[in-house]
C-alpha positions in Angstrom: -55.5 70.8 -38.2 -51.8 69.9 -38.1 -52.6 66.3 -37.3 -54.9 66.1 -40.3 -52.3 67.5 -42.6 -49.7 65.0 -41.3 -52.1 62.1 -41.7 -52.5 62.8 -45.4 -50.6 60.1 -47.5 -48.1 61.2 -50.1 -49.8 61.1 -53.5 -48.5 58.1 -55.5 -47.7 60.2 -58.7 -45.0 62.1 -56.9 -43.3 58.9 -55.6 -43.6 57.3 -59.1 -42.3 60.2 -61.1 -38.6 60.2 -60.0 -37.5 63.1 -62.2 -38.7 66.7 -62.2 -37.5 69.8 -64.0 -36.8 73.0 -62.1 -36.7 76.3 -64.1 -34.9 79.4 -62.7 -35.6 82.2 -65.2 -36.1 85.9 -64.6 -34.5 89.3 -64.8 -31.4 87.9 -63.3 -31.0 85.7 -66.5 -30.2 88.9 -68.5 -26.8 89.7 -66.8 -26.3 86.0 -66.0 -23.4 86.7 -63.6 -22.2 85.6 -60.2 -18.9 85.4 -58.3 -16.9 82.4 -59.3 -16.9 80.7 -55.9 -18.1 77.1 -56.4 -19.8 75.2 -54.8 -22.0 77.4 -52.7 -20.6 75.9 -49.5 -17.2 77.4 -50.4 -18.8 80.9 -50.3 -19.6 80.3 -46.6 -16.3 78.5 -45.8 -14.0 81.1 -47.5 -16.0 84.3 -47.4 -18.4 84.0 -44.5 -18.6 87.8 -43.8 -20.0 88.4 -47.3 -20.9 84.8 -48.3 -24.4 85.7 -49.6 -22.7 88.2 -52.0 -20.2 85.6 -53.1 -22.5 82.7 -53.9 -22.4 81.1 -57.4 -26.1 81.7 -57.8 -26.8 84.2 -60.5 -30.4 84.6 -59.3 -29.0 86.4 -56.3 -27.5 89.1 -58.5 -29.6 92.0 -57.3 -28.4 91.6 -53.7 -24.8 91.3 -54.7 -25.2 94.4 -56.9 -26.1 96.5 -53.8 -22.7 95.8 -52.2 -20.0 98.2 -53.4 -16.9 96.5 -54.7 -18.5 93.0 -55.0 -17.7 91.0 -58.2 -21.2 91.6 -59.4 -21.1 95.3 -58.8 -17.8 95.5 -60.8 -19.3 93.4 -63.6 -22.4 95.6 -63.7 -20.4 98.8 -63.8 -18.4 97.5 -66.7 -21.2 96.0 -68.8 -24.3 98.0 -67.7 -23.1 101.4 -66.5 -25.8 103.6 -65.1 -28.5 101.0 -65.4 -30.6 99.8 -62.5 -31.5 96.2 -61.8 -35.1 97.0 -62.5 -34.2 98.1 -66.1 -33.6 94.4 -66.9 -37.4 94.1 -67.0 -37.5 95.4 -70.5 -34.7 93.2 -71.7 -36.5 90.1 -70.3 -39.9 91.0 -71.7 -38.3 91.6 -75.1 -36.7 88.1 -74.9 -40.1 86.6 -74.3 -40.9 87.4 -77.9 -38.7 84.4 -78.8 -40.1 82.1 -76.1 -41.8 78.8 -77.2 -43.3 77.1 -74.2 -44.4 74.1 -76.3 -40.7 73.5 -77.3 -39.7 73.5 -73.7 -42.4 71.1 -72.7 -41.5 68.7 -75.5 -37.8 68.8 -74.4 -38.8 68.1 -70.8 -40.9 65.1 -71.8 -38.1 63.9 -74.0 -35.8 64.1 -70.9 -38.1 61.6 -69.1 -39.5 64.1 -66.6 -42.8 63.5 -64.8 -43.2 67.1 -63.6 -42.0 70.7 -64.0 -41.6 73.3 -61.3 -41.3 76.9 -62.5 -39.8 79.7 -60.4 -42.8 82.1 -60.5 -41.2 84.7 -58.2 -37.6 84.6 -56.9 -35.9 86.8 -54.3 -36.0 89.9 -56.5 -39.8 89.8 -56.2 -40.5 90.0 -60.0 -43.5 87.8 -60.9 -43.8 85.8 -64.1 -47.6 86.3 -64.3 -49.8 89.4 -64.4 -50.6 89.4 -60.7 -53.7 91.1 -59.6 -52.2 91.6 -56.1 -51.0 95.3 -55.9 -47.3 95.8 -55.1 -46.9 98.6 -52.6 -43.4 99.5 -53.6 -42.8 98.7 -57.3 -45.3 99.4 -60.0 -45.6 96.8 -62.7 -43.2 94.5 -61.0 -44.6 91.5 -62.9 -44.8 90.2 -66.5 -47.8 91.3 -68.5 -47.5 88.0 -70.4 -48.7 85.0 -68.4 -45.6 82.9 -68.4 -46.9 80.7 -65.6 -50.2 80.0 -67.3 -48.7 79.4 -70.7 -46.1 77.0 -69.5 -48.6 75.1 -67.3 -50.8 74.5 -70.4 -47.8 73.4 -72.5 -46.5 71.1 -69.9 -49.8 69.5 -69.2 -50.4 69.0 -73.0 -47.3 66.7 -72.9 -48.8 64.7 -70.0 -46.6 66.1 -67.3 -47.5 67.6 -63.9 -46.9 71.3 -63.3 -45.8 73.0 -60.1 -44.8 76.4 -58.9 -41.9 77.8 -56.9 -42.4 80.9 -54.8 -39.9 82.8 -52.8 -41.9 83.3 -49.6 -39.1 84.1 -47.2 -37.1 86.6 -49.2 -38.3 89.5 -51.3 -35.8 92.3 -52.0 -38.5 94.6 -53.4 -39.9 94.7 -49.9 -36.7 94.5 -47.9 -33.9 96.3 -50.0 -31.2 96.2 -47.3 -28.3 94.2 -48.7 -27.4 91.0 -46.9 -24.0 89.5 -46.6 -24.1 86.7 -44.0 -26.3 83.7 -43.4 -27.9 85.1 -40.3 -28.6 88.4 -42.1 -30.2 86.4 -44.9 -32.4 84.4 -42.6 -33.3 87.5 -40.7 -34.3 89.5 -43.7 -37.8 88.0 -44.1 -40.0 91.1 -44.8 -42.6 92.2 -42.3 -45.3 94.8 -42.6 -47.5 94.4 -45.6 -45.5 91.5 -47.0 -47.0 88.5 -45.2 -50.5 89.4 -46.6 -49.0 90.1 -50.0 -47.2 86.7 -50.2 -50.3 84.8 -49.0 -52.5 86.6 -51.5 -50.1 85.7 -54.4 -49.8 82.1 -53.4 -53.6 81.9 -53.3 -53.8 83.6 -56.6 -51.4 81.0 -58.1 -53.4 78.1 -56.7 -56.6 79.6 -58.2 -55.0 80.3 -61.6 -53.1 77.1 -62.3 -53.9 74.5 -59.6 -50.3 73.5 -59.2 -49.4 69.8 -58.4 -46.4 71.0 -56.5 -46.3 74.1 -54.2 -42.6 74.7 -53.6 -41.9 77.5 -51.2 -38.3 78.8 -50.5 -36.4 79.9 -47.4 -39.3 80.5 -45.0 -42.9 81.7 -44.8 -43.6 85.2 -43.5 -47.0 84.4 -41.9 -47.8 82.9 -38.5 -48.6 79.3 -37.7 -52.4 79.4 -37.9 -52.5 81.2 -41.3 -49.9 78.8 -42.7 -51.8 75.7 -41.6 -55.0 77.1 -43.1 -53.2 78.0 -46.3 -51.9 74.4 -46.7 -55.3 72.9 -45.8 -56.9 75.1 -48.5 -54.3 74.1 -51.0 -54.9 70.4 -50.5 -58.7 71.0 -50.7 -58.2 72.8 -54.1 -55.6 70.3 -55.4 -56.2 66.9 -53.8 -53.1 65.3 -55.3 -50.9 68.3 -54.6 -47.7 68.2 -52.6 -45.7 70.8 -50.6 -42.0 70.9 -49.9 -40.1 71.4 -46.6 -39.3 75.2 -46.7 -42.4 76.5 -45.0 -40.8 77.7 -41.7 -43.5 80.1 -40.3 -42.6 83.3 -38.5 -41.8 81.8 -35.1 -40.2 83.6 -32.2 -36.8 82.4 -33.5 -37.3 84.0 -36.9 -38.5 87.2 -35.2 -35.3 87.3 -33.1 -33.2 86.9 -36.2 -34.6 90.2 -37.4 -32.5 92.0 -34.8 -28.9 92.9 -35.8 -27.5 92.1 -32.4 -28.9 88.6 -32.6 -27.6 88.2 -36.1 -24.1 89.1 -35.0 -24.2 86.4 -32.3 -25.6 83.8 -34.7 -23.0 84.6 -37.3 -20.2 84.3 -34.7 -21.5 80.8 -33.8 -21.9 79.7 -37.4 -18.5 81.1 -38.4 -16.9 79.0 -35.6 -18.8 75.9 -36.6 -17.7 76.2 -40.2 -14.1 76.8 -39.2 -14.1 73.7 -36.9 -15.6 71.5 -39.6 -13.0 72.7 -42.1 -10.2 71.9 -39.5 -11.6 68.4 -39.3 -11.4 68.0 -43.0 -15.2 68.1 -43.4 -16.5 69.9 -46.4 -20.2 70.2 -47.0 -21.2 70.4 -50.6 -24.8 71.8 -50.2 -27.7 72.7 -48.0 -30.2 70.7 -46.1 -33.1 72.9 -44.8 -34.5 72.6 -41.3 -37.8 70.7 -41.0 -41.0 72.9 -40.7 -44.3 72.1 -39.1 -45.5 70.1 -42.1 -44.1 68.9 -45.4 -44.6 66.1 -47.9 -40.9 65.8 -49.0 -37.5 67.0 -48.0 -35.3 69.1 -50.4 -31.5 68.8 -49.9 -29.8 71.3 -52.3 -26.7 70.4 -54.2 -26.3 67.4 -52.0 -28.2 64.1 -51.4 -28.9 61.7 -48.5 -26.5 58.8 -47.9 -29.1 56.3 -46.8 -32.7 55.2 -47.6 -35.1 57.5 -45.8 -38.6 56.7 -44.6 -39.9 60.1 -45.8 -39.8 61.1 -49.4 -37.2 63.5 -50.5 -36.2 65.5 -53.6 -32.6 66.4 -54.5 -32.6 69.8 -56.1 -29.6 71.0 -58.1 -28.5 72.8 -61.3 -26.4 71.2 -64.0 -23.6 73.6 -63.0 -23.0 75.4 -59.8 -25.8 77.9 -60.4 -29.5 77.5 -60.9 -29.9 80.7 -62.9 -28.2 81.1 -66.3 -24.5 81.9 -66.0 -23.0 83.3 -69.2 -19.5 82.3 -68.1 -20.4 78.6 -67.8 -19.2 76.5 -70.7 -19.2 72.7 -71.3 -16.5 72.1 -68.7 -18.5 73.8 -66.0 -21.4 71.4 -66.3 -21.7 68.0 -64.7 -20.9 65.3 -67.1 -24.1 63.5 -68.4 -22.9 60.1 -67.1 -22.4 61.5 -63.6 -25.8 63.1 -63.6 -27.3 59.7 -64.6 -25.4 57.8 -61.9 -26.4 60.4 -59.3 -30.0 60.1 -60.3 -29.9 56.4 -59.9 -28.4 56.7 -56.5 -31.1 59.2 -55.4 -33.9 57.0 -56.6 -32.5 54.0 -54.8 -32.8 55.9 -51.5 -36.4 57.1 -51.8 -35.6 60.4 -53.6 -36.6 62.2 -56.7 -34.3 64.4 -58.7 -35.4 68.0 -59.4 -32.9 69.0 -62.1 -32.7 72.6 -63.0 -32.5 74.4 -66.3 -31.5 78.1 -66.4 -32.6 79.7 -69.7 -31.1 82.8 -71.0 -32.8 86.1 -70.4 -32.2 87.8 -73.7 -33.8 85.2 -76.0 -35.6 82.7 -73.7 -33.3 79.9 -75.0 -32.1 76.9 -72.9 -28.3 76.7 -73.4 -27.1 73.9 -75.6 -25.1 72.1 -72.8 -28.2 71.9 -70.7 -30.4 70.6 -73.6 -27.7 68.0 -74.4 -27.8 66.7 -70.8 -31.6 66.5 -70.8 -31.6 64.5 -74.0 -28.9 62.2 -72.7 -30.9 61.6 -69.6 -34.0 60.9 -71.6 -32.2 58.5 -73.9 -30.9 56.5 -71.0 -34.3 56.4 -69.3 -36.0 55.2 -72.5 -33.9 52.1 -72.2 -33.6 51.7 -68.5 -36.5 53.7 -67.0 -38.4 50.6 -65.9 -35.8 50.2 -63.2 -36.7 53.6 -61.7 -40.2 54.8 -62.6 -42.8 53.6 -60.1 -40.3 51.8 -58.0 -39.7 51.9 -54.2 -36.5 51.4 -52.2 -35.5 47.8 -51.5 -34.2 46.6 -48.1 -30.8 48.2 -49.0 -29.8 50.8 -51.5 -26.2 49.9 -52.4 -24.0 47.0 -53.2 -21.1 46.0 -55.3 -19.8 43.3 -57.6 -16.9 41.0 -56.8 -15.2 43.0 -59.6 -15.6 46.3 -57.8 -18.5 47.8 -59.7 -20.9 49.8 -57.6 -24.6 48.8 -57.6 -27.9 50.3 -56.6 -31.2 48.5 -55.9 -34.9 49.3 -56.4 -38.0 47.2 -56.4 -41.5 47.2 -57.8 -43.8 44.6 -56.1 -41.9 41.3 -56.1 -39.4 42.4 -58.8 -35.9 43.5 -57.8 -33.9 45.8 -60.0 -30.1 45.9 -59.9 -28.5 49.0 -61.5 -24.8 48.8 -62.4 -23.1 52.2 -62.1 -20.9 51.6 -65.0 -20.2 48.9 -67.6 -18.7 45.5 -66.7 -15.5 44.7 -68.6 -16.3 41.0 -68.8 -19.4 39.1 -70.0 -20.2 38.0 -66.5 -20.5 39.6 -63.0 -20.8 38.4 -59.5 -23.1 40.4 -57.1 -21.9 40.3 -53.6 -24.3 39.2 -50.8 -27.4 38.6 -53.0 -29.0 35.2 -52.5 -32.0 34.4 -54.7 -34.7 31.8 -54.2 -35.0 29.1 -56.8 -37.2 29.7 -59.8 -36.6 33.4 -60.2 -35.7 34.9 -63.6 -33.0 37.4 -64.4 -33.3 39.6 -67.4 -31.7 42.7 -68.9 -34.1 45.7 -68.6 -32.9 47.2 -71.9 -34.1 44.3 -74.1 -35.7 41.8 -71.8 -33.1 39.1 -72.7 -33.0 36.3 -70.2 -29.7 35.7 -68.4 -28.3 32.6 -66.9 -27.4 32.8 -63.2 -26.3 30.6 -60.3 -25.7 31.0 -56.7 -22.1 31.2 -55.7 -22.2 30.9 -51.9 -23.7 34.2 -50.6 -23.1 35.8 -54.0 -25.0 35.8 -57.3 -23.2 35.0 -60.5 -24.8 36.3 -63.7 -23.8 35.4 -67.2 -24.4 38.4 -69.5 -24.1 36.3 -72.7 -22.2 39.1 -74.4 -20.3 42.2 -73.2 -22.5 45.2 -72.6 -22.2 48.4 -74.7 -20.6 51.3 -72.7 -23.2 53.3 -70.9 -23.4 55.3 -67.6 -25.5 52.6 -66.0 -27.2 49.3 -66.8 -30.2 47.6 -65.3 -31.1 44.0 -64.5 -34.6 42.8 -63.6 -34.9 39.9 -61.2 -38.5 38.7 -61.2 -39.4 37.4 -57.8 -36.1 38.6 -56.3 -37.4 41.5 -54.1 -38.0 39.1 -51.2 -34.3 38.0 -51.2 
């Protein structure tokens, strides 16, 4: 069965789409708080013994709340004294009264996205659909309103694909013991009734919304045979569906991590590795998950690959240091729009998609204005330059530069080569290093199709822009017949 899964080609729509929207929204969006240790790698570098408590991810609030003296516990005592995490259910459901899924879907289409992935159940176990799978520990631990189904319909009405995220590896409603370290986190995959519960819910989601993306997180609680059967059944139900790379089944290694003595040993090893890397001046900015038995694409988190990869990948990140809404984040905490656009171009040139997260508020279901502004900026740029990304594939190399020092990225579609300038030239001409074109090709601006004069200058390509370009995060040139150069 594994060989058959691996022989399945990647559906073309996913390769063509380039941009997806991730949505982290749940009970954790009501308090909207996390320790201010950013990026997440700093939590492990500076606070390893309680790193999971100190992450900038607001969606991990419930776990941090269980650790006395943590920043989240202190915040909770000040702002929500005497209230349990479960009490946020009523706040969240009240906020749903103001939710307009059609408005969200229009915004995502305006951003230029090709697909949307909704977090249907995060680590707190609360489900955003009225699940028919009984929860053995928490009654009504789901939304009576079908958020998943409503958003799926709204997104598809705008011509976008719809996918679901599910936290298969972590569920604090089944395993309430607080976790502080990375080994404790990985070793906290629930056992007992949980594997059957998680599989039943995934199958329920597949049946209800036929998601184009099945995005699992952390690990998978079931064994190898049941996982492979689940994935085979998903592909049968959704022939153009794709799955990510976070389906590590319950192997002997994961079973061992469930023991505290093993966790202490693994933590000691990881602590030393992080300290040695810091001593060498190495500073990781994100997370790259290990490869499972089967996947369609890789998912580096808050980081991206440096080179073109043969397998498809998807860079996943928020616009600030958290996926879930953080009420303390203002304009200065968000990535600048121009940097998001340049990062997106870099990702696409190396065979990646960008899964860009929005974190709506819990109290009123609104997407914060700084996030909306960045989506609209991205969409405006793509309406002018999107032909250089949508439907393209990596060229023989991803990066280059001009003689003037401007960074470049390359993509191709068929015989057409696209050159993307990561900035605006200061002069009405530029010289692209190490790019030799055959005679007879045509060079045009992607924005307006205007033809540009060019000449070969030794190994370099000299292009006359005819007039200075208006300032923009990036510009694109189309070289018809240049992809074979």
